[in-house]
C-alpha positions as a printed NumPy array, in Angstrom:
array([[-13.111, -88.562, 117.419],
       [-14.778, -91.913, 117.912],
       [-18.084, -90.208, 118.65 ],
       [-18.023, -88.862, 115.082],
       [-16.765, -92.021, 113.357],
       [-16.25 , -95.164, 115.484],
       [-14.382, -96.923, 112.629],
       [-11.712, -94.222, 112.395],
       [ -8.279, -95.622, 113.325],
       [ -6.251, -93.417, 115.652],
       [ -2.483, -93.575, 115.742],
       [  0.155, -91.257, 117.08 ],
       [ -2.173, -89.183, 119.218],
       [ -0.259, -86.425, 121.004],
       [ -1.101, -83.269, 122.855],
       [ -0.626, -79.913, 121.179],
       [  2.014, -78.99 , 123.764],
       [  4.067, -82.095, 122.863],
       [  3.897, -81.31 , 119.15 ],
       [  4.881, -77.688, 119.781],
       [  7.905, -78.685, 121.881],
       [  8.958, -81.256, 119.304],
       [  8.782, -78.692, 116.496],
       [ 10.825, -76.178, 118.535],
       [ 13.516, -78.675, 119.573],
       [ 15.78 , -78.038, 116.573],
       [ 15.436, -74.268, 116.906],
       [ 16.238, -74.423, 120.616],
       [ 19.294, -76.591, 119.979],
       [ 20.505, -74.198, 117.276],
       [ 20.133, -71.211, 119.596],
       [ 22.032, -72.954, 122.388],
       [ 24.881, -73.855, 120.024],
       [ 24.954, -70.273, 118.725],
       [ 25.168, -68.966, 122.297],
       [ 28.058, -71.346, 123.045],
       [ 29.9  , -70.201, 119.906],
       [ 29.314, -66.54 , 120.784],
       [ 30.577, -67.068, 124.321],
       [ 33.692, -68.807, 123.023],
       [ 34.334, -65.984, 120.55 ],
       [ 33.935, -63.401, 123.299],
       [ 36.325, -65.301, 125.574],
       [ 38.94 , -65.574, 122.802],
       [ 38.592, -61.868, 122.071],
       [ 39.107, -60.9  , 125.71 ],
       [ 42.121, -63.201, 126.062],
       [ 43.599, -61.809, 122.842],
       [ 43.066, -58.217, 123.945],
       [ 44.692, -58.98 , 127.301],
       [ 47.631, -60.589, 125.513],
       [ 48.208, -57.585, 123.264],
       [ 48.094, -55.154, 126.185],
       [ 50.375, -57.36 , 128.314],
       [ 52.88 , -57.647, 125.469],
       [ 52.839, -53.899, 124.896],
       [ 53.457, -53.196, 128.579],
       [ 56.234, -55.781, 128.778],
       [ 57.976, -54.124, 125.818],
       [ 57.905, -50.69 , 127.51 ],
       [ 58.724, -51.873, 131.029],
       [ 62.47 , -51.418, 130.682],
       [ 62.053, -48.001, 129.092],
       [ 59.756, -46.834, 131.898],
       [ 62.195, -48.144, 134.521],
       [ 65.074, -46.216, 132.96 ],
       [ 63.005, -43.032, 132.838],
       [ 62.047, -43.401, 136.514],
       [ 65.703, -43.992, 137.432],
       [ 66.663, -40.8  , 135.604],
       [ 64.06 , -38.813, 137.563],
       [ 61.087, -38.544, 135.231],
       [ 57.875, -37.194, 136.734],
       [ 54.576, -39.119, 136.691],
       [ 53.109, -36.843, 134.013],
       [ 56.08 , -37.501, 131.74 ],
       [ 55.683, -41.265, 132.09 ],
       [ 51.957, -41.423, 131.41 ],
       [ 51.893, -38.795, 128.7  ],
       [ 49.382, -36.671, 130.62 ],
       [ 50.089, -33.105, 131.543],
       [ 48.527, -31.206, 134.419],
       [ 46.95 , -28.713, 131.961],
       [ 44.789, -31.395, 130.309],
       [ 43.294, -32.585, 133.578]])
């Protein structure tokens, strides 16, 4: 630059790579925060699904135990018949 105009004042001279990284910093931060939120949502969904299934099984546990004590077969407990397999 000084070879063209020696009286030209230069301030804040940066490389193009530095300027590119600085302009992408906000976007990168936003994407990281979005990934953290998505991971948290996925974790909450899995824990909720597990809770619903565990509650459902705990509600039927006594019923299944009584059926086994009365001599129910495996197919009668699971709801599957040998013809559908």
